[in-house]
C-alpha positions as CSV (number, residue, x, y, z in Angstrom):
1,M,10.2,-22.5,-25.1
2,A,7.1,-23.2,-26.5
3,D,6.9,-26.5,-24.5
4,R,6.9,-24.7,-21.1
5,E,5.4,-21.6,-19.6
6,L,7.1,-18.4,-19.2
7,R,8.0,-18.1,-15.4
8,V,7.4,-14.6,-14.0
9,A,8.3,-13.0,-10.6
10,V,5.9,-10.3,-9.5
11,V,7.8,-7.9,-7.1
12,G,5.2,-6.0,-4.9
13,A,2.0,-7.4,-3.8
14,G,0.1,-4.2,-3.0
15,M,-2.7,-3.0,-5.2
16,M,-0.8,-3.0,-8.6
17,G,1.2,-6.2,-7.9
18,G,-1.8,-8.1,-6.8
19,D,-3.8,-7.1,-10.0
20,H,-0.7,-8.3,-12.2
21,V,-0.8,-11.6,-10.3
22,T,-4.4,-12.0,-10.8
23,R,-4.1,-10.9,-14.7
24,I,-1.2,-13.2,-15.3
25,G,-3.3,-16.0,-13.9
26,K,-6.3,-15.3,-15.6
27,R,-5.6,-13.7,-19.0
28,I,-2.1,-14.7,-20.3
29,K,-1.8,-18.2,-21.7
30,G,1.7,-19.6,-21.5
31,A,2.8,-17.8,-18.6
32,R,2.4,-18.1,-14.8
33,V,3.3,-16.4,-11.9
34,A,6.3,-18.5,-10.3
35,A,7.3,-16.1,-7.5
36,I,5.9,-13.3,-5.4
37,V,8.5,-10.9,-3.8
38,E,7.1,-9.1,-1.1
39,P,8.4,-8.5,2.6
40,D,4.9,-7.9,4.0
41,A,3.8,-11.5,4.7
42,A,0.1,-10.8,4.7
43,R,0.3,-9.2,1.4
44,A,2.5,-12.1,0.1
45,R,-0.2,-14.5,1.1
46,A,-2.9,-12.7,-0.4
47,A,-1.4,-12.4,-3.7
48,A,-0.3,-16.1,-3.5
49,A,-3.9,-17.3,-3.0
50,N,-4.3,-16.2,-6.9
51,A,-1.1,-17.7,-7.9
52,P,-1.2,-21.6,-7.5
53,G,2.2,-22.9,-7.2
54,A,4.0,-19.5,-6.6
55,V,6.5,-19.3,-4.1
56,V,6.7,-16.3,-1.7
57,R,10.2,-14.7,-1.4
58,A,10.9,-11.5,0.8
59,D,13.7,-10.3,-1.3
60,I,14.3,-10.2,-5.1
61,R,17.8,-11.6,-4.9
62,Q,16.5,-14.7,-3.4
63,A,13.9,-15.2,-6.0
64,L,16.6,-14.6,-8.8
65,E,18.9,-17.2,-7.2
66,Q,16.4,-19.9,-6.3
67,D,13.3,-19.7,-8.7
68,D,14.5,-20.2,-12.2
69,L,12.6,-17.2,-13.7
70,D,12.2,-15.9,-17.1
71,A,10.8,-12.5,-16.3
72,V,10.3,-9.9,-13.4
73,L,7.6,-7.5,-13.2
74,I,8.0,-4.7,-10.9
75,A,5.2,-3.3,-9.1
76,T,6.7,-1.6,-6.1
77,P,6.6,2.3,-5.4
78,G,8.9,4.0,-7.5
79,Q,11.5,4.7,-4.9
80,L,11.8,1.0,-4.4
81,H,12.5,0.1,-8.0
82,E,16.2,0.8,-8.3
83,P,17.1,-2.0,-5.7
84,V,15.0,-4.5,-7.4
85,L,16.0,-3.4,-11.2
86,L,19.6,-3.6,-10.7
87,P,19.9,-7.5,-9.6
88,A,17.1,-8.3,-12.2
89,L,19.3,-6.7,-14.9
90,E,22.4,-8.6,-13.5
91,A,20.4,-11.8,-13.7
92,G,19.5,-11.4,-17.5
93,V,15.8,-11.9,-17.2
94,A,13.3,-9.8,-19.2
95,I,12.0,-7.0,-17.1
96,F,8.6,-5.0,-17.1
97,C,8.8,-2.1,-14.7
98,E,5.8,0.0,-13.6
99,K,6.2,3.9,-13.9
100,P,8.0,5.8,-12.8
101,L,11.2,4.2,-13.7
102,T,12.7,5.9,-10.3
103,P,11.7,8.8,-8.6
104,D,14.5,11.2,-9.8
105,S,16.8,11.5,-12.8
106,T,20.0,10.5,-11.0
107,S,18.7,7.2,-9.9
108,A,17.2,6.7,-13.4
109,L,20.7,7.6,-14.9
110,R,22.3,4.7,-12.7
111,I,19.7,2.1,-14.1
112,L,20.3,3.2,-17.6
113,E,24.1,3.1,-17.1
114,A,23.7,-0.3,-15.6
115,E,21.7,-1.6,-18.5
116,Q,24.4,-0.3,-20.9
117,K,27.3,-1.5,-19.1
118,L,25.6,-5.3,-19.0
119,D,24.5,-4.8,-22.8
120,R,20.9,-5.4,-21.6
121,H,18.8,-3.4,-23.7
122,Q,15.7,-4.4,-21.8
123,H,13.1,-1.7,-22.6
124,I,12.5,-1.3,-19.0
125,G,9.3,0.6,-17.9
126,K,6.2,1.6,-19.8
127,G,5.0,4.8,-21.6
128,T,8.2,6.6,-22.5
129,I,10.4,3.3,-22.6
130,G,8.2,0.7,-23.8
131,L,6.6,-2.7,-23.2
132,E,8.7,-4.7,-25.5
133,P,9.8,-7.6,-23.2
134,F,6.0,-8.5,-22.6
135,R,5.0,-7.8,-26.3
136,R,7.5,-10.5,-27.6
137,F,6.3,-13.4,-25.9
138,P,7.9,-16.8,-27.1
139,S,6.1,-18.9,-29.5
140,G,2.9,-20.4,-28.0
141,V,2.3,-17.6,-25.5
142,S,-1.0,-15.4,-26.1
143,C,-3.5,-13.6,-24.3
144,R,-6.7,-15.3,-23.4
145,G,-9.9,-14.0,-24.8
């Protein structure tokens, strides 16, 4: 993987998602935003202005099927995490999910059960679960100074 960039889809183009798009573009060497997943067209366009070459999709399944992704960064409101996490787990991409994982323990348990069933030990989330997928970049990927 050292000869190509890590292709990331940022899901959610509000304040957090937009910030992630900018940071990946300006601070991460060896990675790029390949897709922005956002149903609000104006927000999607605003985020895409900071991600040259990124495609805009309204649905995570569309991005996973069409955009040859390595990772998904989920920056939607917490109640929208589960419908994004499940297809991302099934697709086998690395996942970073902003907190909270989900808004309640029942939906969080469904996510963890899906992860175990698929044998996808992804370390989804941050804080209590960890940032491991984004700390273990492939060879040649580093933060810019």
